[in-house]
C-alpha positions in Angstrom: 16.5 -15.3 75.6 13.6 -14.4 77.8 12.7 -10.7 77.7 10.3 -8.7 79.9 9.2 -5.3 78.5 7.5 -3.3 81.2 5.0 -0.9 79.8 4.8 1.7 82.6 1.7 3.9 83.1 2.7 7.4 84.0 0.0 8.8 86.2 0.3 12.5 87.1 -1.2 11.7 90.5 1.7 9.5 91.4 4.9 11.2 92.6 8.2 10.5 90.9 9.6 8.9 94.1 6.6 6.6 94.4 6.9 5.6 90.7 10.6 4.8 91.1 9.8 2.5 94.0 6.9 0.8 92.1 9.0 0.3 89.0 11.9 -1.1 91.0 9.5 -3.6 92.5 8.3 -4.6 89.0 11.9 -5.1 87.8 12.8 -7.1 90.9 9.8 -9.4 90.2 11.3 -10.3 86.8 13.7 -12.8 88.2 14.2 -15.6 85.6 14.2 -13.1 82.7 17.5 -12.5 80.7 16.6 -8.9 79.7 14.2 -6.4 81.2 13.4 -3.2 79.3 11.7 0.0 80.6 10.2 2.9 78.5 11.4 6.5 77.9 11.3 9.1 80.6 9.0 7.0 82.8 10.0 8.8 86.0 8.4 12.2 84.8 6.6 11.5 81.5 7.9 12.0 78.0 5.7 15.1 77.3 5.8 16.6 80.8 8.3 19.3 79.6 7.5 21.8 82.3 8.7 19.2 84.9 12.0 18.3 83.2 14.2 20.9 85.0 12.7 20.3 88.4 13.0 16.5 88.1 16.4 16.4 86.4 19.0 14.2 88.2 22.7 13.7 88.0 23.9 10.5 86.2 24.5 8.9 89.6 21.1 9.9 91.0 18.2 8.1 92.5 17.0 6.6 89.3 20.5 5.2 88.6 20.9 3.8 92.1 17.3 2.4 92.3 17.6 0.6 89.0 21.0 -0.8 89.7 19.7 -2.3 92.9 16.6 -3.7 91.1 18.7 -5.3 88.4 21.0 -7.0 90.9 17.9 -8.2 93.0 16.3 -9.7 89.9 19.7 -10.9 88.4 18.8 -9.5 85.0 20.3 -7.3 82.3 18.2 -4.2 82.7 17.7 -1.4 80.1 16.3 1.1 82.5 14.5 3.2 79.9 15.5 6.8 80.2 15.4 9.8 82.6 16.2 13.4 82.6 19.9 13.8 83.3 21.4 17.0 84.5 25.2 17.0 83.3 27.8 18.8 85.4 27.6 21.8 83.1 23.9 22.0 83.7 22.8 20.7 80.3 19.8 18.4 80.4 19.9 15.1 78.5 17.4 12.3 77.7 19.7 9.5 79.1 19.3 5.7 79.0 21.0 3.4 81.3 21.9 -0.4 81.0 22.8 -2.5 84.0 24.3 -5.9 84.3 22.8 -8.7 86.4 25.3 -7.7 89.1 23.9 -4.1 89.2 26.9 -2.6 87.5 26.3 0.2 84.9 27.2 -1.3 81.6 26.3 1.8 79.4 24.7 5.2 79.2 23.2 6.6 76.0 22.2 10.2 75.5 19.3 10.5 72.9 20.7 11.8 69.7 17.5 13.0 67.9 15.4 15.3 70.0 11.7 15.6 69.3 9.8 18.9 69.3 10.4 20.9 66.1 12.1 23.9 68.0 10.1 23.5 71.2 9.9 21.0 74.1 12.7 18.5 74.2 14.3 19.8 71.1 15.2 23.2 72.8 15.4 22.0 76.4 17.8 19.1 76.1 21.3 18.6 74.6 21.8 16.1 71.8 23.8 12.9 72.4 26.7 12.4 70.0 27.7 8.8 70.3 26.2 5.5 69.1 26.1 2.9 72.0 26.1 -0.8 71.9 26.2 -3.3 74.8 27.6 -6.8 74.4 25.4 -9.4 76.3 26.4 -13.0 76.5 23.7 -13.9 73.9 23.5 -10.8 71.7 24.7 -7.3 71.1 22.2 -4.5 71.9 22.0 -1.4 69.9 20.5 1.5 71.9 18.1 4.1 70.5 15.3 6.1 72.0 11.8 7.0 70.7 12.2 9.7 68.0 15.5 8.0 66.9 13.3 5.3 65.4 12.6 7.7 62.5 16.2 7.9 61.5 17.4 4.7 59.8 21.0 5.9 59.5 21.4 5.6 63.2 20.4 2.0 63.1 22.7 1.3 60.2 25.5 2.7 62.3 24.5 0.4 65.2 24.6 -2.5 62.7 28.1 -1.6 61.7 29.0 -1.6 65.4 27.8 -5.1 65.7 24.2 -4.7 67.0 21.9 -7.7 66.5 19.1 -6.6 68.9 17.8 -3.0 68.8 16.2 -1.7 72.0 14.0 1.4 71.7 12.3 2.8 74.8 9.8 5.4 73.9 7.0 7.7 75.0 5.1 7.5 71.7 1.8 9.3 71.3 -1.4 7.4 70.4 -2.2 9.6 67.5 0.9 8.3 65.6 0.6 4.7 66.8 0.5 3.4 63.2 4.0 5.0 62.6 5.3 3.2 65.8 4.4 -0.2 64.5 5.4 0.4 60.9 8.9 1.9 61.9 9.7 -0.8 64.3 9.0 -3.5 61.6 10.9 -1.4 59.1 14.1 -1.1 61.3 13.9 -4.8 62.0 13.6 -5.8 58.3 16.2 -3.4 56.9 18.8 -4.2 59.6 17.9 -8.0 59.9 17.8 -7.5 63.6 15.4 -7.9 66.4 13.7 -4.7 67.6 12.3 -4.5 71.2 10.4 -1.3 71.3 8.8 -0.3 74.7 6.3 2.4 75.1 4.5 4.1 78.0 0.8 3.9 79.0 -1.4 6.6 80.4 -1.5 10.3 79.5 1.5 12.7 79.8 0.7 16.4 80.1 -2.5 15.8 78.1 -0.8 13.6 75.5 -2.3 10.1 75.3 0.3 7.5 75.0 0.2 4.7 72.4 1.4 1.8 74.6 1.5 -1.2 72.3 5.1 -2.2 73.1 6.3 -4.5 70.4 8.9 -7.2 69.7 9.8 -7.8 66.0 12.1 -10.5 64.6 14.7 -10.0 61.9 12.2 -11.0 59.2 9.7 -8.4 60.4 7.3 -10.8 62.2 5.7 -9.5 65.3 6.5 -11.9 68.1 4.6 -10.1 70.8 2.6 -6.8 71.2 1.1 -5.2 74.3 -2.2 -3.4 74.6 -2.7 0.2 75.7 -2.6 -0.2 79.4 0.3 -0.9 81.9 1.5 -4.4 81.5 4.5 -6.7 81.4 5.0 -8.1 78.0 7.1 -11.2 78.0 8.6 -12.9 75.0 11.1 -15.8 74.1 13.4 -15.2 71.1 16.4 -16.8 69.6 19.1 -14.1 69.3 21.1 -16.4 66.9 18.3 -15.7 64.3 19.8 -12.4 63.5 23.0 -13.8 62.3 21.2 -16.7 60.6 19.0 -14.3 58.7 21.9 -12.2 57.6 23.5 -15.5 56.3 20.4 -16.8 54.6 19.4 -13.5 53.0 22.7 -11.4 52.9 21.2 -8.1 51.8 23.5 -6.2 54.1 26.5 -7.2 52.1 25.1 -5.5 49.0 25.1 -2.0 50.5 26.7 0.6 48.3 25.9 3.8 50.0 26.8 5.0 53.5 30.1 3.1 53.4 33.6 4.4 53.0 33.9 6.7 50.0 34.7 4.7 46.7 33.9 5.0 43.0 30.8 3.1 41.8 31.4 1.1 38.6 
Protein backbone atom coordinates (compact mmCIF):
# COMPACT_ATOMS: atom_id res chain seq x y z
CA UNK A 1 0.00 0.00 0.00
CA UNK A 2 1.01 3.58 -0.63
CA UNK A 3 0.00 5.93 2.19
CA UNK A 4 0.25 9.71 2.39
CA UNK A 5 0.17 11.28 5.85
CA UNK A 6 -0.54 15.00 5.58
CA UNK A 7 0.88 16.84 8.58
CA UNK A 8 -1.17 20.04 8.52
CA UNK A 9 0.09 23.28 10.04
CA UNK A 10 -2.70 25.10 11.88
CA UNK A 11 -1.98 28.82 11.59
CA UNK A 12 -4.29 31.09 13.61
CA UNK A 13 -4.06 33.71 10.85
CA UNK A 14 -5.64 31.28 8.36
CA UNK A 15 -9.42 31.05 8.48
CA UNK A 16 -11.10 27.68 8.93
CA UNK A 17 -12.74 27.98 5.51
CA UNK A 18 -9.41 28.77 3.85
CA UNK A 19 -7.75 25.83 5.59
CA UNK A 20 -10.53 23.49 4.48
CA UNK A 21 -9.99 24.55 0.89
CA UNK A 22 -6.22 24.21 1.18
CA UNK A 23 -6.42 20.78 2.78
CA UNK A 24 -8.91 19.60 0.15
CA UNK A 25 -6.38 20.60 -2.51
CA UNK A 26 -3.61 18.72 -0.69
CA UNK A 27 -5.78 15.59 -0.53
CA UNK A 28 -6.78 15.88 -4.18
CA UNK A 29 -3.09 16.05 -5.09
CA UNK A 30 -2.49 12.58 -3.61
CA UNK A 31 -3.90 10.71 -6.61
CA UNK A 32 -2.05 7.41 -6.87
CA UNK A 33 -2.01 6.80 -3.11
CA UNK A 34 -4.14 4.05 -1.59
CA UNK A 35 -4.71 5.77 1.75
CA UNK A 36 -4.45 9.41 2.83
CA UNK A 37 -4.60 10.44 6.49
CA UNK A 38 -5.11 13.87 8.08
CA UNK A 39 -4.50 14.90 11.72
CA UNK A 40 -6.82 15.61 14.64
CA UNK A 41 -8.99 18.75 14.70
CA UNK A 42 -7.06 20.37 11.86
CA UNK A 43 -9.92 22.75 10.96
CA UNK A 44 -9.70 24.61 14.28
CA UNK A 45 -6.66 23.33 16.23
CA UNK A 46 -6.60 20.67 18.93
CA UNK A 47 -5.95 23.12 21.76
CA UNK A 48 -8.13 25.97 20.51
CA UNK A 49 -10.83 25.14 23.05
CA UNK A 50 -12.42 28.58 22.99
CA UNK A 51 -13.23 28.15 19.30
CA UNK A 52 -14.77 24.68 19.55
CA UNK A 53 -18.38 25.80 20.04
CA UNK A 54 -18.24 28.47 17.35
CA UNK A 55 -16.63 26.19 14.77
CA UNK A 56 -18.67 23.05 15.54
CA UNK A 57 -20.44 21.48 12.54
CA UNK A 58 -23.13 18.88 12.01
CA UNK A 59 -21.86 15.52 10.80
CA UNK A 60 -22.97 16.38 7.27
CA UNK A 61 -21.33 19.78 7.33
CA UNK A 62 -18.66 21.55 5.28
CA UNK A 63 -15.74 19.42 6.47
CA UNK A 64 -17.64 16.21 5.66
CA UNK A 65 -18.65 17.46 2.21
CA UNK A 66 -15.28 18.96 1.33
CA UNK A 67 -13.36 15.84 2.31
CA UNK A 68 -15.81 13.52 0.54
CA UNK A 69 -15.28 15.50 -2.65
CA UNK A 70 -11.49 15.50 -2.23
CA UNK A 71 -11.40 11.73 -1.66
CA UNK A 72 -13.40 11.15 -4.82
CA UNK A 73 -11.26 13.57 -6.82
CA UNK A 74 -8.07 11.80 -5.76
CA UNK A 75 -9.61 8.32 -5.91
CA UNK A 76 -8.21 7.40 -2.46
CA UNK A 77 -9.34 6.05 0.84
CA UNK A 78 -9.28 9.11 3.07
CA UNK A 79 -9.11 9.22 6.84
CA UNK A 80 -10.07 12.88 7.12
CA UNK A 81 -8.65 13.38 10.60
CA UNK A 82 -11.19 14.83 13.01
CA UNK A 83 -13.35 17.89 13.46
CA UNK A 84 -15.67 19.31 16.13
CA UNK A 85 -19.07 17.71 15.52
CA UNK A 86 -22.24 19.14 17.01
CA UNK A 87 -24.77 16.32 17.42
CA UNK A 88 -28.50 16.88 17.07
CA UNK A 89 -28.85 17.15 20.84
CA UNK A 90 -26.17 19.86 20.95
CA UNK A 91 -23.38 17.67 22.34
CA UNK A 92 -19.93 18.31 20.87
CA UNK A 93 -17.75 15.37 19.80
CA UNK A 94 -14.24 14.98 18.47
CA UNK A 95 -15.26 13.02 15.37
CA UNK A 96 -13.19 11.30 12.70
CA UNK A 97 -14.45 10.44 9.23
CA UNK A 98 -13.30 7.88 6.68
CA UNK A 99 -14.26 8.09 3.01
CA UNK A 100 -14.02 5.59 0.17
CA UNK A 101 -12.34 6.38 -3.17
CA UNK A 102 -15.83 7.13 -4.47
CA UNK A 103 -16.35 9.79 -1.80
CA UNK A 104 -18.82 7.73 0.23
CA UNK A 105 -18.57 7.93 4.01
CA UNK A 106 -17.34 4.54 5.21
CA UNK A 107 -17.14 5.28 8.95
CA UNK A 108 -17.41 7.90 11.66
CA UNK A 109 -15.59 7.53 14.98
CA UNK A 110 -16.17 9.68 18.06
CA UNK A 111 -13.06 9.92 20.23
CA UNK A 112 -13.47 7.76 23.33
CA UNK A 113 -10.81 9.21 25.63
CA UNK A 114 -11.05 12.97 26.07
CA UNK A 115 -7.96 14.91 27.08
CA UNK A 116 -7.87 17.73 29.62
CA UNK A 117 -8.09 16.44 33.20
CA UNK A 118 -11.44 18.09 33.98
CA UNK A 119 -10.97 21.03 31.64
CA UNK A 120 -10.87 21.69 27.89
CA UNK A 121 -11.91 18.77 25.72
CA UNK A 122 -12.62 16.61 28.76
CA UNK A 123 -15.53 18.79 29.85
CA UNK A 124 -16.55 20.41 26.57
CA UNK A 125 -17.06 17.24 24.53
CA UNK A 126 -18.99 14.04 24.87
CA UNK A 127 -17.18 10.70 24.90
CA UNK A 128 -17.54 8.20 22.08
CA UNK A 129 -18.71 4.75 23.07
CA UNK A 130 -17.95 2.51 20.09
CA UNK A 131 -14.82 0.92 18.68
CA UNK A 132 -14.71 1.44 14.92
CA UNK A 133 -12.91 -0.53 12.21
CA UNK A 134 -12.98 -0.06 8.44
CA UNK A 135 -12.34 -2.89 5.99
CA UNK A 136 -10.23 -1.77 3.03
CA UNK A 137 -9.41 -4.19 0.21
CA UNK A 138 -5.86 -4.59 1.54
CA UNK A 139 -6.23 -4.28 5.32
CA UNK A 140 -8.60 -3.54 8.20
CA UNK A 141 -8.15 -0.13 9.79
CA UNK A 142 -8.65 0.40 13.51
CA UNK A 143 -9.57 3.98 14.42
CA UNK A 144 -8.25 5.90 17.41
CA UNK A 145 -7.53 9.58 18.08
CA UNK A 146 -4.63 11.25 19.89
CA UNK A 147 -5.10 10.67 23.66
CA UNK A 148 -6.56 7.24 22.86
CA UNK A 149 -2.94 6.22 22.15
CA UNK A 150 -2.35 6.07 25.93
CA UNK A 151 -5.03 3.40 26.46
CA UNK A 152 -3.81 -0.01 25.26
CA UNK A 153 -7.13 -1.71 26.02
CA UNK A 154 -8.73 0.22 23.16
CA UNK A 155 -6.19 -1.16 20.72
CA UNK A 156 -6.67 -4.70 22.05
CA UNK A 157 -10.36 -4.26 21.35
CA UNK A 158 -9.58 -3.13 17.81
CA UNK A 159 -7.36 -6.19 17.30
CA UNK A 160 -10.21 -8.40 18.48
CA UNK A 161 -12.42 -6.65 15.91
CA UNK A 162 -9.96 -7.57 13.16
CA UNK A 163 -7.77 -4.47 12.89
CA UNK A 164 -4.33 -4.87 11.31
CA UNK A 165 -3.49 -1.19 10.71
CA UNK A 166 -4.10 1.40 13.44
CA UNK A 167 -4.68 4.97 12.27
CA UNK A 168 -4.18 7.66 14.90
CA UNK A 169 -4.72 11.32 13.97
CA UNK A 170 -3.48 13.64 16.69
CA UNK A 171 -2.72 17.14 17.87
CA UNK A 172 0.15 16.09 20.12
CA UNK A 173 2.15 18.74 22.01
CA UNK A 174 5.89 19.11 21.44
CA UNK A 175 6.65 18.94 25.16
CA UNK A 176 5.55 15.29 25.21
CA UNK A 177 6.92 14.24 21.81
CA UNK A 178 9.01 11.44 23.32
CA UNK A 179 5.77 9.82 24.56
CA UNK A 180 4.28 10.09 21.05
CA UNK A 181 7.07 8.06 19.49
CA UNK A 182 7.28 5.58 22.35
CA UNK A 183 3.53 4.90 22.47
CA UNK A 184 3.20 4.55 18.70
CA UNK A 185 5.91 1.90 18.72
CA UNK A 186 4.44 0.18 21.78
CA UNK A 187 0.96 -0.06 20.25
CA UNK A 188 2.50 -1.51 17.07
CA UNK A 189 4.61 -4.12 18.86
CA UNK A 190 2.05 -5.29 21.40
CA UNK A 191 -0.71 -5.61 18.79
CA UNK A 192 1.52 -6.79 15.93
CA UNK A 193 -0.06 -4.16 13.75
CA UNK A 194 0.96 -1.18 11.68
CA UNK A 195 0.50 2.21 13.34
CA UNK A 196 0.03 5.30 11.17
CA UNK A 197 0.09 8.24 13.58
CA UNK A 198 -0.43 11.70 12.07
CA UNK A 199 0.19 14.90 14.01
CA UNK A 200 -0.25 18.59 13.35
CA UNK A 201 2.40 21.28 12.96
CA UNK A 202 2.39 24.87 14.15
CA UNK A 203 1.07 26.27 17.42
CA UNK A 204 -2.54 25.92 18.62
CA UNK A 205 -3.65 28.46 21.21
CA UNK A 206 -0.08 28.84 22.42
CA UNK A 207 0.66 25.09 22.49
CA UNK A 208 3.52 24.10 20.18
CA UNK A 209 2.70 20.94 18.25
CA UNK A 210 5.05 17.98 17.98
CA UNK A 211 4.57 17.17 14.31
CA UNK A 212 6.75 14.09 13.69
CA UNK A 213 4.03 11.97 12.13
CA UNK A 214 5.22 8.38 12.16
CA UNK A 215 4.61 5.00 10.54
CA UNK A 216 5.59 1.91 12.54
CA UNK A 217 5.50 -1.69 11.32
CA UNK A 218 4.28 -4.71 13.35
CA UNK A 219 7.80 -5.37 14.69
CA UNK A 220 8.13 -1.78 15.96
CA UNK A 221 10.42 -0.59 13.17
CA UNK A 222 9.91 3.04 12.17
CA UNK A 223 9.32 3.06 8.42
CA UNK A 224 8.94 6.82 8.03
CA UNK A 225 8.90 9.90 10.25
CA UNK A 226 8.17 13.54 9.48
CA UNK A 227 9.85 16.62 10.87
CA UNK A 228 8.18 19.44 12.78
CA UNK A 229 6.83 21.53 9.88
CA UNK A 230 3.92 20.93 7.53
CA UNK A 231 4.72 18.16 5.06
CA UNK A 232 3.30 15.18 3.23
CA UNK A 233 4.93 12.01 4.55
CA UNK A 234 4.69 9.13 2.08
CA UNK A 235 5.38 5.49 2.77
CA UNK A 236 5.02 2.11 1.07
CA UNK A 237 4.12 -0.80 3.33
CA UNK A 238 2.98 -4.39 2.94
CA UNK A 239 -0.29 -4.86 4.86
CA UNK A 240 0.15 -8.65 4.77
CA UNK A 241 3.07 -8.26 7.19
CA UNK A 242 0.67 -7.91 10.12
CA UNK A 243 -0.81 -11.38 9.58
CA UNK A 244 2.62 -12.81 8.83
CA UNK A 245 4.05 -11.36 12.05
CA UNK A 246 1.18 -12.79 14.08
CA UNK A 247 1.84 -16.18 12.50
CA UNK A 248 5.62 -16.10 12.94
CA UNK A 249 5.50 -14.84 16.53
CA UNK A 250 2.02 -15.77 17.81
CA UNK A 251 2.11 -13.83 21.08
CA UNK A 252 -1.51 -12.71 20.74
CA UNK A 253 -2.60 -16.34 21.03
CA UNK A 254 -1.10 -16.51 24.52
CA UNK A 255 -3.31 -13.79 26.00
CA UNK A 256 -4.92 -14.79 29.30
CA UNK A 257 -6.41 -11.54 30.55
CA UNK A 258 -9.01 -9.36 28.91
CA UNK A 259 -10.75 -12.33 27.30
CA UNK A 260 -14.01 -14.03 28.24
CA UNK A 261 -14.00 -14.86 31.98
CA UNK A 262 -12.57 -18.30 32.73
CA UNK A 263 -10.64 -20.02 35.46
CA UNK A 264 -6.87 -19.92 35.21
CA UNK A 265 -5.16 -23.24 35.89
